[in-house]
C-alpha positions in Angstrom: -205.2 -6.2 -121.2 -204.8 -8.9 -118.8 -201.1 -8.1 -117.3 -199.2 -11.4 -116.4 -196.7 -11.2 -113.8 -193.8 -13.3 -113.8 -191.8 -14.7 -110.9 -189.0 -12.5 -109.7 -185.8 -13.3 -111.4 -183.7 -16.0 -109.8 -180.1 -14.5 -107.9 -176.9 -15.8 -109.5 -173.0 -14.7 -109.1 -173.0 -11.7 -107.7 -169.6 -10.7 -109.5 -171.6 -11.2 -113.0 -174.5 -8.8 -112.2 -176.5 -11.0 -109.7 -179.4 -12.2 -112.8 -178.5 -14.3 -115.6 -179.7 -11.5 -118.0 -177.3 -9.1 -116.6 -174.4 -12.0 -116.5 -175.5 -12.4 -120.7 -174.7 -8.8 -120.9 -171.5 -8.7 -118.6 -170.0 -11.5 -121.1 -168.3 -8.3 -122.6 -165.5 -6.9 -120.3 -164.4 -3.6 -120.8 -167.1 -2.0 -122.8 -166.2 1.5 -122.9 -162.3 0.7 -123.6 -160.9 0.5 -127.1 -160.3 -3.2 -126.8 -163.5 -4.7 -125.1 -163.1 -8.4 -124.3 -165.4 -10.9 -125.3 -166.0 -14.1 -123.6 -168.0 -15.9 -125.9 -166.4 -16.7 -128.8 -168.5 -19.8 -130.3 -171.8 -21.6 -129.5 -170.1 -24.0 -126.6 -168.9 -20.9 -124.9 -172.2 -19.6 -125.1 -174.0 -22.4 -123.0 -170.6 -22.9 -120.9 -170.5 -19.1 -120.0 -174.5 -19.1 -118.7 -174.0 -22.9 -116.7 -171.1 -21.1 -115.0 -173.3 -18.0 -114.3 -176.1 -20.4 -112.8 -178.4 -20.5 -115.4 -178.2 -23.8 -116.9 -177.5 -26.9 -115.0 -175.5 -29.4 -116.0 -177.8 -31.6 -117.9 -179.0 -28.4 -120.1 -175.3 -28.0 -121.0 -175.0 -31.6 -121.9 -177.9 -31.4 -123.9 -177.0 -27.9 -125.7 -173.3 -29.5 -126.3 -174.6 -32.1 -128.5 -177.5 -30.4 -130.1 -174.4 -27.8 -131.4 -172.2 -30.8 -132.5 -175.0 -32.3 -134.4 -176.0 -29.0 -136.5 -173.3 -26.9 -136.5 -175.0 -24.5 -138.5 -178.0 -24.0 -136.4 -175.9 -23.8 -133.7 -174.3 -20.7 -135.2 -177.4 -19.1 -135.9 -178.6 -19.7 -132.3 -175.4 -18.1 -131.3 -175.5 -14.9 -133.5 -179.3 -14.8 -131.9 -178.2 -14.8 -128.3 -175.5 -11.5 -128.8 -178.4 -9.7 -131.0 -180.1 -10.3 -127.5 -177.5 -9.6 -125.5 -176.7 -6.2 -127.1 -180.2 -5.2 -127.3 -180.1 -5.7 -123.4 -176.8 -4.3 -122.9 -178.7 -0.7 -124.4 -182.2 -1.2 -122.7 -180.5 -2.2 -119.3 -178.3 0.8 -119.7 -181.5 3.3 -120.5 -183.0 1.8 -117.4 -180.2 2.5 -115.2 -179.5 6.2 -116.4 -183.5 6.8 -115.9 -183.8 7.2 -119.9 -186.6 6.0 -121.8 -185.3 2.5 -123.6 -185.6 2.7 -127.4 -188.4 0.9 -128.9 -186.1 -1.0 -130.9 -184.3 -2.9 -128.3 -187.9 -3.6 -126.4 -189.0 -5.1 -129.7 -186.5 -7.5 -129.8 -186.3 -8.9 -126.1 -190.2 -8.8 -127.4 -189.6 -10.8 -129.7 -187.1 -13.5 -128.5 -189.4 -13.9 -125.4 -192.5 -14.5 -127.2 -190.5 -17.2 -129.3 -189.7 -18.9 -126.1 -193.0 -19.2 -124.7 -194.2 -20.5 -127.9 -192.0 -23.6 -127.3 -192.6 -24.0 -123.5 -193.6 -28.0 -123.2 -195.1 -30.0 -120.5 -193.0 -33.1 -119.1 -189.7 -31.7 -120.9 -187.4 -32.2 -117.8 -185.1 -34.6 -116.3 -188.1 -37.1 -114.9 -189.0 -35.4 -111.4 -192.7 -34.5 -112.5 -194.4 -32.9 -115.3 -193.0 -29.5 -115.5 -192.9 -27.0 -118.2 -189.2 -26.6 -119.9 -187.5 -26.0 -123.3 -185.6 -27.7 -125.6 -183.5 -26.7 -128.4 -180.3 -24.5 -129.7 -182.2 -20.8 -128.2 -182.5 -22.2 -124.7 -179.7 -19.5 -123.6 -181.7 -16.8 -125.5 -185.2 -18.0 -124.1 -184.0 -18.5 -120.4 -182.3 -14.8 -120.7 -185.0 -13.2 -121.8 -187.7 -14.9 -119.7 -185.2 -13.4 -116.9 -184.8 -9.8 -118.1 -188.5 -9.3 -118.3 -188.8 -10.7 -114.7 -186.3 -8.1 -113.9 -187.9 -5.4 -115.3 -191.4 -6.0 -114.8 -190.7 -6.9 -111.2 -192.3 -4.2 -108.9 -190.4 -5.0 -105.8 -187.2 -5.8 -107.6 -183.9 -4.0 -106.6 -182.3 -1.0 -108.6 -180.4 -1.8 -111.7 -177.1 0.2 -112.1 -174.2 0.6 -114.3 -170.7 1.2 -113.0 -169.1 4.6 -113.8 -166.2 3.2 -114.6 -164.3 5.2 -117.0 -163.8 1.8 -119.6 -166.2 -0.5 -117.7 -170.5 -0.1 -118.1 -170.8 -3.0 -116.2 -174.9 -3.4 -115.3 -175.6 -5.0 -111.8 -178.5 -4.9 -109.5 -177.9 -3.0 -106.7 -179.0 -5.5 -103.4 -176.6 -3.7 -101.1 -179.0 -2.4 -97.8 -179.2 0.6 -98.8 -178.8 0.6 -102.6 -175.7 2.6 -102.2 -173.6 0.1 -104.2 -171.9 2.1 -107.1 -169.1 0.5 -108.7 -169.0 -3.6 -110.2 -166.4 -3.4 -107.8 -164.6 -1.2 -105.2 -161.3 -2.9 -105.4 -161.1 -2.4 -109.6 -163.2 0.1 -110.8 -163.4 1.9 -107.5 -159.8 1.7 -106.8 -159.1 3.0 -110.0 -161.5 6.0 -109.9 -160.1 7.1 -106.4 -156.3 6.8 -107.9 -157.0 9.1 -110.8 -158.8 11.3 -108.5 -155.3 11.3 -106.3 -153.1 11.9 -109.2 -155.1 14.6 -110.2 -155.5 16.4 -106.8 -151.8 15.8 -106.9 -151.3 17.7 -110.2 -153.4 20.4 -109.4 -151.3 20.7 -106.0 
């Protein structure tokens, strides 16, 4: 089989996980809590979230919003596919972060979305700056996230993927610290909570 190496995934905001696919996964806050917070509740929310994360430009966002307005049923179906991909990526990246073998079903979800996106690439789609490959359609957010995930997982020099050990967190991120020593999603949030909890337990024990 011929091996194809994708270019390294483009870094995005450190606060969202560092890569687009991880930002999509992290659109659910406090996953391990009794009441996780969903940040994507409709298709415009999906498109806007990925634009804010740095995965889509303003022109792409405008196109997606117009497409969703023209085809609400199609947008709803595309949202469902994106969220299904998100959950598969959460489980897949969680396994990778734990050094475990990912579930084959989750890999199959990623493979299916990735191949669907690759079949839809067209040359010349874009803003007139040249003949370059690109996508159009309501599934662009899913295809972008899937391509990014494949690049993250397949790059031989990619930084390690880690998962915040916070009791109610589960945030995923690439550890780009100098010694790959980053532990928390944010040391001021989950890190401080853990330190405060250990201090409280130590005081009680004393």
